[in-house]
N, C-alpha and C positions, 0 to 999 in steps of 0.2 A: 589436460585433465579429462578430455573427452566429454565435455559438458554438452548437453543437448541445446538446440536453439530455443530461445524464448518465443513462444507463439503469441504475439501481440493481438492477433485477431481473436484468439480464444479469450484473452483478457477482456477485450472490448465486449464480446458477446456475453460473457459472464456478468460483467458490470451492468450491461443493459438489462439482462434478465432479472437480476437480483437487487438493483438499486433501490426500488421502492417496496421490497418485501424481504423476507428472510428465508434463506435456504434451511430447511428443517434438519439437514445433516450437521449443522453447526449451532452451537449455543448462541443466543442473542444476548449480548452484553449491554444493551441499552440501559438497563436498570442498575448496572454496576460501573457506571462511569462513561459508558459510550461503546458503540459497536464499530467505530470508524476503522480502527487498525485491524480488527477481526475481518471486516469486509475487504480491506485492501489485501490482507494476507490471502483470503480466499481467491481474490482476483489474480494475484501473483501465482498461486498454486494452479489455477486454471490454465495459466500460460506456461508453466514449467513442469507440472505433475511430478514434483520431487520435493520431499521434505528432508530436513536434516534433524535426525533423532538424537543428536548429542545432548545428554541431559544437562550439561553445564552451560552451553552457549549455542544451542541449536535453534531451529525454527520448525515447529511441528504442531499438529493438532490431532489428538486422538479422540478426546471428548471435552466437554466443558470444564471438567476438573483435571484433565490430563493434557496439558498443552505447554508449550514453552512461553516464557514471558514475552519473547519477540513476536509471537503470533498476535498478541492483543495490545502490547504496550508501544506507544509512539517512539520513545527513546530507545527501547530494546530492539525494535524493528530496524531503526536507523543504524544502530551499532552492529546488528547482525549483518545487514546488507553491506555495510562499509568494510567489515572485517572478515567476512566469511571466506575462508580459503578451502573449505571442504565441499561436501555435498550440498546441493540446493542453490538458490539464487544468490547473486551478489551484485553490487553496483558501486557507482562512484558518484560523489557529490559534484554537481555541475550547475550550469546556468539554465534558465528556462528555455532559451532558444535551442538547447541541445537535447531537450526531452523528446520522447516519442510516445506513442500510444502504449499504455501499460506501465509507464514509468510512474514514480511516486513524487508527490509534493506534500510537505508537512508544514503546517502553519503554527505560528506562535502568536498568541493573543496578548502576551505580556513578555517583557524583556527576559531573554534566556530561558524560556520554558515553552517547548514545542508540545502541543497537546491535540493536534488534529491531523489525520492522514487522509489523503485524497489520491485517487488513481486518475491518470491522464487518459482522456478518451478522444481528445482532438488536440494535436500539437499546433504550436504557433511560435512565431519569433518573439512574442511578448506576452506579458501576463494578461493583457486585456482580451486576448482571443484564444487563450489556452482554456480548454473545457475539461471539466473533471466530473467524476462520479464519487459519491460518498454515502456512508451510513451515519447514524446518530442524527444528523440533519440531512435526511435522505434527499439525494439529488442525482440527476443524470443530465449532463450538458450545461452545468453552471460555470460561468466564467470565474476564474480564480480571483480576478479583480473585484468581483461582487462580494467577496468576503471582507469583513472588517478585521484585519489582522495587523499585528505589529511587524512581523517579518515572516519570511518563508525560506525553505530550502528545498532543493531538487535532487532527486536520486535517479540516475539513469541506470537501469538494470542491464547488465552485460551478459547475463546467463543466456 
């Protein structure tokens, strides 16, 4: 398909720059249920610089009122990354030891309901030393194991 390489260093730099503030180019969804997946999508975009403008199942952001559900929704982002066969990023579900900088972890705080997205900023073989950045509960360099979660899933981006 001629896909470009995913620039993980750019993802890291973007996460570092914006983890504790908000990029004015994007709407802040904190008051509307959280900004975590919006932030993760921004990080992914920083690394791939390509959106998928498919109105039915794409991944894009034009403005706060014109964006795909996958840009800000935890489950929608997961489904987009796992199923995307077109333009833009795609990934596979994997184990934490297979993640790299710029990959995604999603947390479930109750059975069968994932509701928080994180971007990996330091990889490790285990959850105790894998570090992430996130919005809503703003952080940069937090251990995944420091979250109080029910379960987690990992998405390795192959774009």
